[in-house]
Backbone atoms as SQL, in Angstrom:
CREATE TABLE atoms (id INTEGER PRIMARY KEY, chain TEXT, resi INTEGER, resn TEXT, atom TEXT, x REAL, y REAL, z REAL);
INSERT INTO atoms VALUES
  (1, 'A', 1, 'UNK', 'N', -13.481, -6.884, -20.431),
  (2, 'A', 1, 'UNK', 'CA', -13.255, -5.802, -19.496),
  (3, 'A', 1, 'UNK', 'C', -13.087, -6.401, -18.103),
  (4, 'A', 2, 'UNK', 'N', -12.058, -6.000, -17.429),
  (5, 'A', 2, 'UNK', 'CA', -11.802, -6.492, -16.074),
  (6, 'A', 2, 'UNK', 'C', -12.140, -5.398, -15.066),
  (7, 'A', 3, 'UNK', 'N', -13.047, -5.710, -14.165),
  (8, 'A', 3, 'UNK', 'CA', -13.417, -4.780, -13.093),
  (9, 'A', 3, 'UNK', 'C', -13.263, -5.521, -11.779),
  (10, 'A', 4, 'UNK', 'N', -12.534, -4.928, -10.850),
  (11, 'A', 4, 'UNK', 'CA', -12.367, -5.501, -9.507),
  (12, 'A', 4, 'UNK', 'C', -13.090, -4.599, -8.509),
  (13, 'A', 5, 'UNK', 'N', -13.818, -5.181, -7.589),
  (14, 'A', 5, 'UNK', 'CA', -14.589, -4.446, -6.591),
  (15, 'A', 5, 'UNK', 'C', -14.052, -4.823, -5.210),
  (16, 'A', 6, 'UNK', 'N', -13.726, -3.825, -4.406),
  (17, 'A', 6, 'UNK', 'CA', -13.183, -4.129, -3.072),
  (18, 'A', 6, 'UNK', 'C', -14.186, -4.887, -2.213),
  (19, 'A', 7, 'UNK', 'N', -15.469, -4.795, -2.530),
  (20, 'A', 7, 'UNK', 'CA', -16.469, -5.553, -1.778),
  (21, 'A', 7, 'UNK', 'C', -16.290, -7.054, -1.971),
  (22, 'A', 8, 'UNK', 'N', -15.654, -7.439, -3.089),
  (23, 'A', 8, 'UNK', 'CA', -15.444, -8.859, -3.385),
  (24, 'A', 8, 'UNK', 'C', -14.009, -9.313, -3.108),
  (25, 'A', 9, 'UNK', 'N', -13.173, -8.398, -2.669),
  (26, 'A', 9, 'UNK', 'CA', -11.755, -8.712, -2.470),
  (27, 'A', 9, 'UNK', 'C', -11.518, -9.252, -1.057),
  (28, 'A', 10, 'UNK', 'N', -10.467, -10.048, -0.937),
  (29, 'A', 10, 'UNK', 'CA', -10.085, -10.584, 0.375),
  (30, 'A', 10, 'UNK', 'C', -9.017, -9.693, 0.993),
  (31, 'A', 11, 'UNK', 'N', -9.233, -9.314, 2.239),
  (32, 'A', 11, 'UNK', 'CA', -8.266, -8.506, 2.986),
  (33, 'A', 11, 'UNK', 'C', -7.436, -9.412, 3.881),
  (34, 'A', 12, 'UNK', 'N', -6.223, -8.989, 4.166),
  (35, 'A', 12, 'UNK', 'CA', -5.328, -9.724, 5.056),
  (36, 'A', 12, 'UNK', 'C', -4.399, -8.721, 5.723),
  (37, 'A', 13, 'UNK', 'N', -3.760, -9.149, 6.808),
  (38, 'A', 13, 'UNK', 'CA', -2.737, -8.318, 7.460),
  (39, 'A', 13, 'UNK', 'C', -1.430, -8.576, 6.732),
  (40, 'A', 14, 'UNK', 'N', -0.886, -7.525, 6.163),
  (41, 'A', 14, 'UNK', 'CA', 0.376, -7.652, 5.428),
  (42, 'A', 14, 'UNK', 'C', 1.551, -7.709, 6.406),
  (43, 'A', 15, 'UNK', 'N', 2.731, -7.947, 5.882),
  (44, 'A', 15, 'UNK', 'CA', 3.929, -8.044, 6.715),
  (45, 'A', 15, 'UNK', 'C', 4.225, -6.788, 7.510),
  (46, 'A', 16, 'UNK', 'N', 3.777, -5.625, 6.995),
  (47, 'A', 16, 'UNK', 'CA', 4.004, -4.372, 7.731),
  (48, 'A', 16, 'UNK', 'C', 2.843, -4.028, 8.657),
  (49, 'A', 17, 'UNK', 'N', 1.868, -4.948, 8.819),
  (50, 'A', 17, 'UNK', 'CA', 0.737, -4.847, 9.729),
  (51, 'A', 17, 'UNK', 'C', -0.408, -3.989, 9.198),
  (52, 'A', 18, 'UNK', 'N', -0.402, -3.685, 7.932),
  (53, 'A', 18, 'UNK', 'CA', -1.488, -2.957, 7.285),
  (54, 'A', 18, 'UNK', 'C', -2.587, -3.956, 6.915),
  (55, 'A', 19, 'UNK', 'N', -3.839, -3.533, 6.890),
  (56, 'A', 19, 'UNK', 'CA', -4.926, -4.363, 6.383),
  (57, 'A', 19, 'UNK', 'C', -5.003, -4.072, 4.891),
  (58, 'A', 20, 'UNK', 'N', -4.859, -5.100, 4.074),
  (59, 'A', 20, 'UNK', 'CA', -4.603, -4.885, 2.653),
  (60, 'A', 20, 'UNK', 'C', -5.406, -5.843, 1.785),
  (61, 'A', 21, 'UNK', 'N', -5.808, -5.357, 0.621),
  (62, 'A', 21, 'UNK', 'CA', -6.291, -6.245, -0.437),
  (63, 'A', 21, 'UNK', 'C', -5.618, -5.821, -1.728),
  (64, 'A', 22, 'UNK', 'N', -5.152, -6.792, -2.467),
  (65, 'A', 22, 'UNK', 'CA', -4.538, -6.518, -3.762),
  (66, 'A', 22, 'UNK', 'C', -5.654, -6.405, -4.792),
  (67, 'A', 23, 'UNK', 'N', -5.905, -5.192, -5.255),
  (68, 'A', 23, 'UNK', 'CA', -6.944, -5.004, -6.265),
  (69, 'A', 23, 'UNK', 'C', -6.485, -5.508, -7.625),
  (70, 'A', 24, 'UNK', 'N', -5.297, -5.111, -8.024),
  (71, 'A', 24, 'UNK', 'CA', -4.736, -5.547, -9.305),
  (72, 'A', 24, 'UNK', 'C', -3.260, -5.851, -9.129),
  (73, 'A', 25, 'UNK', 'N', -2.883, -7.056, -9.497),
  (74, 'A', 25, 'UNK', 'CA', -1.487, -7.473, -9.422),
  (75, 'A', 25, 'UNK', 'C', -1.249, -8.462, -10.566),
  (76, 'A', 26, 'UNK', 'N', -0.227, -8.225, -11.393),
  (77, 'A', 26, 'UNK', 'CA', -0.008, -9.100, -12.545),
  (78, 'A', 26, 'UNK', 'C', 0.148, -10.573, -12.204),
  (79, 'A', 27, 'UNK', 'N', 0.640, -10.896, -11.009),
  (80, 'A', 27, 'UNK', 'CA', 0.832, -12.311, -10.655),
  (81, 'A', 27, 'UNK', 'C', -0.485, -13.028, -10.371),
  (82, 'A', 28, 'UNK', 'N', -1.576, -12.281, -10.220),
  (83, 'A', 28, 'UNK', 'CA', -2.864, -12.874, -9.853),
  (84, 'A', 28, 'UNK', 'C', -3.808, -13.049, -11.027),
  (85, 'A', 29, 'UNK', 'N', -3.283, -13.141, -12.233),
  (86, 'A', 29, 'UNK', 'CA', -4.144, -13.250, -13.416),
  (87, 'A', 29, 'UNK', 'C', -5.164, -14.378, -13.302),
  (88, 'A', 30, 'UNK', 'N', -4.776, -15.489, -12.676),
  (89, 'A', 30, 'UNK', 'CA', -5.704, -16.615, -12.548),
  (90, 'A', 30, 'UNK', 'C', -6.918, -16.260, -11.703),
  (91, 'A', 31, 'UNK', 'N', -6.792, -15.258, -10.834),
  (92, 'A', 31, 'UNK', 'CA', -7.915, -14.833, -9.995),
  (93, 'A', 31, 'UNK', 'C', -8.842, -13.860, -10.711),
  (94, 'A', 32, 'UNK', 'N', -8.483, -13.436, -11.884),
  (95, 'A', 32, 'UNK', 'CA', -9.272, -12.455, -12.633),
  (96, 'A', 32, 'UNK', 'C', -9.908, -13.092, -13.856),
  (97, 'A', 33, 'UNK', 'N', -10.319, -14.326, -13.732),
  (98, 'A', 33, 'UNK', 'CA', -10.946, -15.007, -14.850),
  (99, 'A', 33, 'UNK', 'C', -9.988, -15.311, -15.985),
  (100, 'A', 34, 'UNK', 'N', -8.711, -15.423, -15.666),
  (101, 'A', 34, 'UNK', 'CA', -7.713, -15.733, -16.676),
  (102, 'A', 34, 'UNK', 'C', -7.243, -14.533, -17.473),
  (103, 'A', 35, 'UNK', 'N', -7.750, -13.341, -17.140),
  (104, 'A', 35, 'UNK', 'CA', -7.339, -12.135, -17.868),
  (105, 'A', 35, 'UNK', 'C', -5.857, -11.865, -17.633),
  (106, 'A', 36, 'UNK', 'N', -5.117, -11.647, -18.691),
  (107, 'A', 36, 'UNK', 'CA', -3.694, -11.316, -18.589),
  (108, 'A', 36, 'UNK', 'C', -3.570, -9.821, -18.354),
  (109, 'A', 37, 'UNK', 'N', -2.841, -9.459, -17.312),
  (110, 'A', 37, 'UNK', 'CA', -2.646, -8.045, -17.003),
  (111, 'A', 37, 'UNK', 'C', -1.301, -7.590, -17.552),
  (112, 'A', 38, 'UNK', 'N', -1.319, -6.663, -18.457),
  (113, 'A', 38, 'UNK', 'CA', -0.106, -6.108, -19.049),
  (114, 'A', 38, 'UNK', 'C', 0.223, -4.829, -18.306),
  (115, 'A', 39, 'UNK', 'N', 0.819, -4.992, -17.136),
  (116, 'A', 39, 'UNK', 'CA', 1.152, -3.858, -16.282),
  (117, 'A', 39, 'UNK', 'C', 2.396, -4.202, -15.487),
  (118, 'A', 40, 'UNK', 'N', 3.188, -3.202, -15.174),
  (119, 'A', 40, 'UNK', 'CA', 4.405, -3.435, -14.389),
  (120, 'A', 40, 'UNK', 'C', 4.292, -2.761, -13.024),
  (121, 'A', 41, 'UNK', 'N', 3.075, -2.702, -12.507),
  (122, 'A', 41, 'UNK', 'CA', 2.828, -2.149, -11.177),
  (123, 'A', 41, 'UNK', 'C', 1.721, -2.970, -10.529),
  (124, 'A', 42, 'UNK', 'N', 1.542, -2.762, -9.230),
  (125, 'A', 42, 'UNK', 'CA', 0.432, -3.383, -8.520),
  (126, 'A', 42, 'UNK', 'C', -0.346, -2.298, -7.792),
  (127, 'A', 43, 'UNK', 'N', -1.626, -2.553, -7.588),
  (128, 'A', 43, 'UNK', 'CA', -2.520, -1.603, -6.933),
  (129, 'A', 43, 'UNK', 'C', -3.197, -2.303, -5.765),
  (130, 'A', 44, 'UNK', 'N', -3.054, -1.723, -4.578),
  (131, 'A', 44, 'UNK', 'CA', -3.664, -2.302, -3.375),
  (132, 'A', 44, 'UNK', 'C', -4.510, -1.254, -2.664),
  (133, 'A', 45, 'UNK', 'N', -5.546, -1.728, -1.986),
  (134, 'A', 45, 'UNK', 'CA', -6.386, -0.899, -1.129),
  (135, 'A', 45, 'UNK', 'C', -5.952, -1.197, 0.293),
  (136, 'A', 46, 'UNK', 'N', -5.586, -0.153, 1.041),
  (137, 'A', 46, 'UNK', 'CA', -4.979, -0.355, 2.360),
  (138, 'A', 46, 'UNK', 'C', -5.754, 0.383, 3.446),
  (139, 'A', 47, 'UNK', 'N', -5.759, -0.225, 4.627),
  (140, 'A', 47, 'UNK', 'CA', -6.426, 0.362, 5.796),
  (141, 'A', 47, 'UNK', 'C', -5.488, 0.252, 6.984),
  (142, 'A', 48, 'UNK', 'N', -5.361, 1.373, 7.711),
  (143, 'A', 48, 'UNK', 'CA', -4.664, 1.386, 8.989),
  (144, 'A', 48, 'UNK', 'C', -5.683, 1.904, 10.007),
  (145, 'A', 49, 'UNK', 'N', -6.135, 1.063, 10.936),
  (146, 'A', 49, 'UNK', 'CA', -7.141, 1.487, 11.911),
  (147, 'A', 49, 'UNK', 'C', -6.662, 2.659, 12.777),
  (148, 'A', 50, 'UNK', 'N', -7.626, 3.378, 13.337),
  (149, 'A', 50, 'UNK', 'CA', -7.335, 4.542, 14.182),
  (150, 'A', 50, 'UNK', 'C', -6.314, 4.228, 15.255),
  (151, 'A', 51, 'UNK', 'N', -5.308, 5.099, 15.371),
  (152, 'A', 51, 'UNK', 'CA', -4.281, 4.950, 16.389),
  (153, 'A', 51, 'UNK', 'C', -3.189, 3.943, 16.069),
  (154, 'A', 52, 'UNK', 'N', -3.308, 3.206, 14.972),
  (155, 'A', 52, 'UNK', 'CA', -2.288, 2.216, 14.624),
  (156, 'A', 52, 'UNK', 'C', -1.296, 2.794, 13.621),
  (157, 'A', 53, 'UNK', 'N', -0.203, 2.067, 13.425),
  (158, 'A', 53, 'UNK', 'CA', 0.784, 2.437, 12.411),
  (159, 'A', 53, 'UNK', 'C', 1.354, 1.169, 11.805),
  (160, 'A', 54, 'UNK', 'N', 1.934, 1.326, 10.633),
  (161, 'A', 54, 'UNK', 'CA', 2.578, 0.174, 10.014),
  (162, 'A', 54, 'UNK', 'C', 3.966, -0.002, 10.614),
  (163, 'A', 55, 'UNK', 'N', 4.533, -1.165, 10.403),
  (164, 'A', 55, 'UNK', 'CA', 5.885, -1.474, 10.881),
  (165, 'A', 55, 'UNK', 'C', 6.880, -0.898, 9.879),
  (166, 'A', 56, 'UNK', 'N', 7.942, -0.250, 10.355),
  (167, 'A', 56, 'UNK', 'CA', 8.947, 0.252, 9.408),
  (168, 'A', 56, 'UNK', 'C', 9.426, -0.867, 8.478),
  (169, 'A', 57, 'UNK', 'N', 9.522, -0.515, 7.191),
  (170, 'A', 57, 'UNK', 'CA', 9.903, -1.484, 6.165),
  (171, 'A', 57, 'UNK', 'C', 10.475, -0.732, 4.975),
  (172, 'A', 58, 'UNK', 'N', 11.019, -1.498, 4.029),
  (173, 'A', 58, 'UNK', 'CA', 11.502, -0.887, 2.790),
  (174, 'A', 58, 'UNK', 'C', 11.357, -1.879, 1.649),
  (175, 'A', 59, 'UNK', 'N', 11.185, -1.310, 0.476),
  (176, 'A', 59, 'UNK', 'CA', 11.212, -2.076, -0.762),
  (177, 'A', 59, 'UNK', 'C', 12.518, -1.709, -1.450),
  (178, 'A', 60, 'UNK', 'N', 13.287, -2.703, -1.838),
  (179, 'A', 60, 'UNK', 'CA', 14.608, -2.435, -2.407),
  (180, 'A', 60, 'UNK', 'C', 14.552, -1.957, -3.850),
  (181, 'A', 61, 'UNK', 'N', 13.667, -2.544, -4.667),
  (182, 'A', 61, 'UNK', 'CA', 13.632, -2.232, -6.099),
  (183, 'A', 61, 'UNK', 'C', 12.425, -1.408, -6.512),
  (184, 'A', 62, 'UNK', 'N', 11.351, -1.508, -5.786),
  (185, 'A', 62, 'UNK', 'CA', 10.105, -0.839, -6.171),
  (186, 'A', 62, 'UNK', 'C', 9.951, 0.515, -5.490),
  (187, 'A', 63, 'UNK', 'N', 9.426, 1.464, -6.245),
  (188, 'A', 63, 'UNK', 'CA', 8.959, 2.707, -5.635),
  (189, 'A', 63, 'UNK', 'C', 7.474, 2.514, -5.330),
  (190, 'A', 64, 'UNK', 'N', 6.949, 3.360, -4.457),
  (191, 'A', 64, 'UNK', 'CA', 5.528, 3.305, -4.137),
  (192, 'A', 64, 'UNK', 'C', 4.942, 4.701, -4.160),
  (193, 'A', 65, 'UNK', 'N', 3.645, 4.745, -4.387),
  (194, 'A', 65, 'UNK', 'CA', 2.866, 5.961, -4.212),
  (195, 'A', 65, 'UNK', 'C', 1.685, 5.585, -3.340),
  (196, 'A', 66, 'UNK', 'N', 1.472, 6.351, -2.280),
  (197, 'A', 66, 'UNK', 'CA', 0.274, 6.212, -1.458),
  (198, 'A', 66, 'UNK', 'C', -0.627, 7.391, -1.804),
  (199, 'A', 67, 'UNK', 'N', -1.891, 7.095, -2.116),
  (200, 'A', 67, 'UNK', 'CA', -2.878, 8.140, -2.355),
  (201, 'A', 67, 'UNK', 'C', -3.921, 8.033, -1.252),
  (202, 'A', 68, 'UNK', 'N', -4.028, 9.054, -0.423),
  (203, 'A', 68, 'UNK', 'CA', -4.912, 9.024, 0.745),
  (204, 'A', 68, 'UNK', 'C', -6.356, 9.268, 0.309),
  (205, 'A', 69, 'UNK', 'N', -7.222, 8.306, 0.626),
  (206, 'A', 69, 'UNK', 'CA', -8.644, 8.424, 0.316),
  (207, 'A', 69, 'UNK', 'C', -9.415, 9.046, 1.466),
  (208, 'A', 70, 'UNK', 'N', -9.099, 8.636, 2.694),
  (209, 'A', 70, 'UNK', 'CA', -9.757, 9.224, 3.866),
  (210, 'A', 70, 'UNK', 'C', -8.896, 9.009, 5.102),
  (211, 'A', 71, 'UNK', 'N', -9.083, 9.892, 6.063),
  (212, 'A', 71, 'UNK', 'CA', -8.336, 9.816, 7.307),
  (213, 'A', 71, 'UNK', 'C', -7.175, 10.795, 7.346),
  (214, 'A', 72, 'UNK', 'N', -6.462, 10.742, 8.452),
  (215, 'A', 72, 'UNK', 'CA', -5.310, 11.609, 8.687),
  (216, 'A', 72, 'UNK', 'C', -4.114, 10.734, 9.026),
  (217, 'A', 73, 'UNK', 'N', -2.944, 11.146, 8.546),
  (218, 'A', 73, 'UNK', 'CA', -1.763, 10.301, 8.729),
  (219, 'A', 73, 'UNK', 'C', -0.510, 11.147, 8.900),
  (220, 'A', 74, 'UNK', 'N', 0.500, 10.497, 9.407),
  (221, 'A', 74, 'UNK', 'CA', 1.858, 11.050, 9.419),
  (222, 'A', 74, 'UNK', 'C', 2.712, 10.020, 8.693),
  (223, 'A', 75, 'UNK', 'N', 3.312, 10.451, 7.586),
  (224, 'A', 75, 'UNK', 'CA', 4.147, 9.585, 6.763),
  (225, 'A', 75, 'UNK', 'C', 5.588, 9.783, 7.158),
  (226, 'A', 76, 'UNK', 'N', 6.299, 8.683, 7.321),
  (227, 'A', 76, 'UNK', 'CA', 7.714, 8.698, 7.666),
  (228, 'A', 76, 'UNK', 'C', 8.489, 8.021, 6.541),
  (229, 'A', 77, 'UNK', 'N', 9.422, 8.760, 5.933),
  (230, 'A', 77, 'UNK', 'CA', 10.286, 8.219, 4.889),
  (231, 'A', 77, 'UNK', 'C', 11.709, 8.643, 5.232),
  (232, 'A', 78, 'UNK', 'N', 12.546, 7.654, 5.544),
  (233, 'A', 78, 'UNK', 'CA', 13.906, 7.981, 5.973),
  (234, 'A', 78, 'UNK', 'C', 13.862, 8.867, 7.204),
  (235, 'A', 79, 'UNK', 'N', 14.539, 10.017, 7.158),
  (236, 'A', 79, 'UNK', 'CA', 14.573, 10.961, 8.290),
  (237, 'A', 79, 'UNK', 'C', 13.481, 12.018, 8.214),
  (238, 'A', 80, 'UNK', 'N', 12.609, 11.941, 7.210),
  (239, 'A', 80, 'UNK', 'CA', 11.567, 12.951, 7.028),
  (240, 'A', 80, 'UNK', 'C', 10.208, 12.446, 7.499),
  (241, 'A', 81, 'UNK', 'N', 9.379, 13.360, 7.999),
  (242, 'A', 81, 'UNK', 'CA', 8.008, 13.060, 8.404),
  (243, 'A', 81, 'UNK', 'C', 7.115, 14.230, 7.988),
  (244, 'A', 82, 'UNK', 'N', 5.948, 13.906, 7.449),
  (245, 'A', 82, 'UNK', 'CA', 4.979, 14.932, 7.034),
  (246, 'A', 82, 'UNK', 'C', 3.571, 14.417, 7.288),
  (247, 'A', 83, 'UNK', 'N', 2.665, 15.352, 7.580),
  (248, 'A', 83, 'UNK', 'CA', 1.258, 15.013, 7.743),
  (249, 'A', 83, 'UNK', 'C', 0.597, 14.887, 6.381),
  (250, 'A', 84, 'UNK', 'N', -0.342, 13.951, 6.277),
  (251, 'A', 84, 'UNK', 'CA', -1.096, 13.724, 5.051),
  (252, 'A', 84, 'UNK', 'C', -2.582, 13.665, 5.366),
  (253, 'A', 85, 'UNK', 'N', -3.396, 14.022, 4.372),
  (254, 'A', 85, 'UNK', 'CA', -4.848, 13.913, 4.513),
  (255, 'A', 85, 'UNK', 'C', -5.445, 13.555, 3.158),
  (256, 'A', 86, 'UNK', 'N', -6.756, 13.355, 3.132),
  (257, 'A', 86, 'UNK', 'CA', -7.456, 12.923, 1.924),
  (258, 'A', 86, 'UNK', 'C', -7.130, 13.829, 0.740),
  (259, 'A', 87, 'UNK', 'N', -6.895, 13.194, -0.404),
  (260, 'A', 87, 'UNK', 'CA', -6.602, 13.924, -1.626),
  (261, 'A', 87, 'UNK', 'C', -5.128, 14.133, -1.885),
  (262, 'A', 88, 'UNK', 'N', -4.272, 13.703, -0.966),
  (263, 'A', 88, 'UNK', 'CA', -2.837, 13.873, -1.142),
  (264, 'A', 88, 'UNK', 'C', -2.177, 12.550, -1.520),
  (265, 'A', 89, 'UNK', 'N', -1.111, 12.660, -2.308),
  (266, 'A', 89, 'UNK', 'CA', -0.312, 11.498, -2.705),
  (267, 'A', 89, 'UNK', 'C', 1.114, 11.728, -2.248),
  (268, 'A', 90, 'UNK', 'N', 1.785, 10.656, -1.859),
  (269, 'A', 90, 'UNK', 'CA', 3.185, 10.742, -1.442),
  (270, 'A', 90, 'UNK', 'C', 3.988, 9.688, -2.213),
  (271, 'A', 91, 'UNK', 'N', 5.150, 10.091, -2.691),
  (272, 'A', 91, 'UNK', 'CA', 6.061, 9.194, -3.418),
  (273, 'A', 91, 'UNK', 'C', 7.079, 8.636, -2.448),
  (274, 'A', 92, 'UNK', 'N', 7.301, 7.331, -2.509),
  (275, 'A', 92, 'UNK', 'CA', 8.256, 6.647, -1.645),
  (276, 'A', 92, 'UNK', 'C', 9.312, 6.003, -2.541),
  (277, 'A', 93, 'UNK', 'N', 10.544, 6.532, -2.536),
  (278, 'A', 93, 'UNK', 'CA', 11.588, 5.983, -3.406),
  (279, 'A', 93, 'UNK', 'C', 12.009, 4.575, -2.968),
  (280, 'A', 94, 'UNK', 'N', 12.516, 3.780, -3.904),
  (281, 'A', 94, 'UNK', 'CA', 13.022, 2.460, -3.534),
  (282, 'A', 94, 'UNK', 'C', 14.171, 2.583, -2.538),
  (283, 'A', 95, 'UNK', 'N', 14.240, 1.619, -1.633),
  (284, 'A', 95, 'UNK', 'CA', 15.337, 1.564, -0.674),
  (285, 'A', 95, 'UNK', 'C', 15.141, 2.387, 0.578),
  (286, 'A', 96, 'UNK', 'N', 14.106, 3.218, 0.632),
  (287, 'A', 96, 'UNK', 'CA', 13.883, 4.083, 1.802),
  (288, 'A', 96, 'UNK', 'C', 13.073, 3.362, 2.873),
  (289, 'A', 97, 'UNK', 'N', 13.508, 3.485, 4.117),
  (290, 'A', 97, 'UNK', 'CA', 12.727, 2.963, 5.239),
  (291, 'A', 97, 'UNK', 'C', 11.507, 3.855, 5.388),
  (292, 'A', 98, 'UNK', 'N', 10.344, 3.220, 5.528),
  (293, 'A', 98, 'UNK', 'CA', 9.094, 3.972, 5.574),
  (294, 'A', 98, 'UNK', 'C', 8.081, 3.304, 6.489),
  (295, 'A', 99, 'UNK', 'N', 7.193, 4.139, 7.024),
  (296, 'A', 99, 'UNK', 'CA', 5.986, 3.650, 7.684),
  (297, 'A', 99, 'UNK', 'C', 4.999, 4.797, 7.748),
  (298, 'A', 100, 'UNK', 'N', 3.733, 4.452, 7.931),
  (299, 'A', 100, 'UNK', 'CA', 2.686, 5.455, 8.016),
  (300, 'A', 100, 'UNK', 'C', 1.907, 5.217, 9.290),
  (301, 'A', 101, 'UNK', 'N', 1.580, 6.308, 9.978),
  (302, 'A', 101, 'UNK', 'CA', 0.792, 6.178, 11.206),
  (303, 'A', 101, 'UNK', 'C', -0.514, 6.930, 11.063),
  (304, 'A', 102, 'UNK', 'N', -1.571, 6.300, 11.528),
  (305, 'A', 102, 'UNK', 'CA', -2.890, 6.917, 11.532),
  (306, 'A', 102, 'UNK', 'C', -2.948, 7.843, 12.740),
  (307, 'A', 103, 'UNK', 'N', -3.081, 9.135, 12.499),
  (308, 'A', 103, 'UNK', 'CA', -3.100, 10.117, 13.592),
  (309, 'A', 103, 'UNK', 'C', -4.525, 10.490, 13.991),
  (310, 'A', 104, 'UNK', 'N', -5.506, 9.837, 13.398),
  (311, 'A', 104, 'UNK', 'CA', -6.900, 10.129, 13.716),
  (312, 'A', 104, 'UNK', 'C', -7.567, 8.978, 14.433),
  (313, 'A', 105, 'UNK', 'N', -8.866, 9.136, 14.672),
  (314, 'A', 105, 'UNK', 'CA', -9.655, 8.108, 15.354),
  (315, 'A', 105, 'UNK', 'C', -10.309, 7.132, 14.381),
  (316, 'A', 106, 'UNK', 'N', -10.584, 7.598, 13.157),
  (317, 'A', 106, 'UNK', 'CA', -11.220, 6.731, 12.170),
  (318, 'A', 106, 'UNK', 'C', -10.152, 6.042, 11.323),
  (319, 'A', 107, 'UNK', 'N', -10.579, 5.095, 10.511),
  (320, 'A', 107, 'UNK', 'CA', -9.638, 4.366, 9.650),
  (321, 'A', 107, 'UNK', 'C', -8.928, 5.304, 8.687),
  (322, 'A', 108, 'UNK', 'N', -7.651, 5.055, 8.487),
  (323, 'A', 108, 'UNK', 'CA', -6.879, 5.673, 7.418),
  (324, 'A', 108, 'UNK', 'C', -7.003, 4.738, 6.230),
  (325, 'A', 109, 'UNK', 'N', -7.483, 5.253, 5.098),
  (326, 'A', 109, 'UNK', 'CA', -7.701, 4.423, 3.921),
  (327, 'A', 109, 'UNK', 'C', -6.941, 5.047, 2.757),
  (328, 'A', 110, 'UNK', 'N', -6.150, 4.218, 2.070),
  (329, 'A', 110, 'UNK', 'CA', -5.369, 4.736, 0.955),
  (330, 'A', 110, 'UNK', 'C', -5.152, 3.665, -0.105),
  (331, 'A', 111, 'UNK', 'N', -4.786, 4.128, -1.293),
  (332, 'A', 111, 'UNK', 'CA', -4.365, 3.241, -2.364),
  (333, 'A', 111, 'UNK', 'C', -2.850, 3.205, -2.372),
  (334, 'A', 112, 'UNK', 'N', -2.287, 2.035, -2.579),
  (335, 'A', 112, 'UNK', 'CA', -0.839, 1.866, -2.653),
  (336, 'A', 112, 'UNK', 'C', -0.489, 1.298, -4.027),
  (337, 'A', 113, 'UNK', 'N', 0.329, 2.046, -4.762),
  (338, 'A', 113, 'UNK', 'CA', 0.781, 1.617, -6.080),
  (339, 'A', 113, 'UNK', 'C', 2.275, 1.330, -5.981),
  (340, 'A', 114, 'UNK', 'N', 2.682, 0.132, -6.347),
  (341, 'A', 114, 'UNK', 'CA', 4.103, -0.236, -6.332),
  (342, 'A', 114, 'UNK', 'C', 4.551, -0.504, -7.765),
  (343, 'A', 115, 'UNK', 'N', 5.716, 0.065, -8.118),
  (344, 'A', 115, 'UNK', 'CA', 6.259, -0.121, -9.463),
  (345, 'A', 115, 'UNK', 'C', 7.765, -0.352, -9.386),
  (346, 'A', 116, 'UNK', 'N', 8.305, -1.463, -9.927),
  (347, 'A', 116, 'UNK', 'CA', 7.534, -2.580, -10.464),
  (348, 'A', 116, 'UNK', 'C', 6.653, -3.204, -9.381),
  (349, 'A', 117, 'UNK', 'N', 5.779, -4.091, -9.804),
  (350, 'A', 117, 'UNK', 'CA', 4.782, -4.647, -8.896),
  (351, 'A', 117, 'UNK', 'C', 5.407, -5.196, -7.612),
  (352, 'A', 118, 'UNK', 'N', 4.622, -5.101, -6.531),
  (353, 'A', 118, 'UNK', 'CA', 5.088, -5.568, -5.223),
  (354, 'A', 118, 'UNK', 'C', 5.446, -7.044, -5.303),
  (355, 'A', 119, 'UNK', 'N', 6.541, -7.378, -4.629),
  (356, 'A', 119, 'UNK', 'CA', 7.020, -8.750, -4.572),
  (357, 'A', 119, 'UNK', 'C', 7.567, -8.970, -3.168),
  (358, 'A', 120, 'UNK', 'N', 7.126, -10.004, -2.507),
  (359, 'A', 120, 'UNK', 'CA', 7.521, -10.260, -1.121),
  (360, 'A', 120, 'UNK', 'C', 9.036, -10.319, -0.948),
  (361, 'A', 121, 'UNK', 'N', 9.750, -10.855, -1.936),
  (362, 'A', 121, 'UNK', 'CA', 11.197, -10.973, -1.822),
  (363, 'A', 121, 'UNK', 'C', 11.911, -9.626, -1.918),
  (364, 'A', 122, 'UNK', 'N', 11.187, -8.582, -2.340),
  (365, 'A', 122, 'UNK', 'CA', 11.750, -7.234, -2.461),
  (366, 'A', 122, 'UNK', 'C', 11.561, -6.417, -1.184),
  (367, 'A', 123, 'UNK', 'N', 10.806, -6.952, -0.237),
  (368, 'A', 123, 'UNK', 'CA', 10.454, -6.193, 0.979),
  (369, 'A', 123, 'UNK', 'C', 11.228, -6.682, 2.197),
  (370, 'A', 124, 'UNK', 'N', 11.660, -5.731, 2.991),
  (371, 'A', 124, 'UNK', 'CA', 12.306, -6.042, 4.270),
  (372, 'A', 124, 'UNK', 'C', 11.516, -5.358, 5.372),
  (373, 'A', 125, 'UNK', 'N', 11.022, -6.164, 6.327),
  (374, 'A', 125, 'UNK', 'CA', 10.309, -5.652, 7.489),
  (375, 'A', 125, 'UNK', 'C', 11.334, -5.429, 8.592),
  (376, 'A', 126, 'UNK', 'N', 11.346, -4.248, 9.160),
  (377, 'A', 126, 'UNK', 'CA', 12.355, -3.882, 10.169),
  (378, 'A', 126, 'UNK', 'C', 11.704, -3.840, 11.547),
  (379, 'A', 127, 'UNK', 'N', 11.836, -4.910, 12.285),
  (380, 'A', 127, 'UNK', 'CA', 11.199, -5.002, 13.616),
  (381, 'A', 127, 'UNK', 'C', 12.209, -4.672, 14.683);
């Protein structure tokens, strides 16, 4: 049985400026005690501090789902923008320019699922 705990995970600033830890990613099998992950998606725990936003970016082949755990946000996908809060999920189609902004004072915390799994070569950061 493979169990990953965010308390034991390493966080880093991703290319879009989000604070991120990859909870489950098929490419990281060696980090999970050699367990082979039979999955075609990746799962990350993400944090955007109060008042911050991610850098506009897009994934060419992967779709994403953000599931908001806590905080308040404004999601931008292409020409559309909508407010999000805890308990809501948003689908991000492949190829769409996207970013999320924390509209509150506390951390925005969400899960990010990418399918197929996130791959750096599939992402374009738009600065």
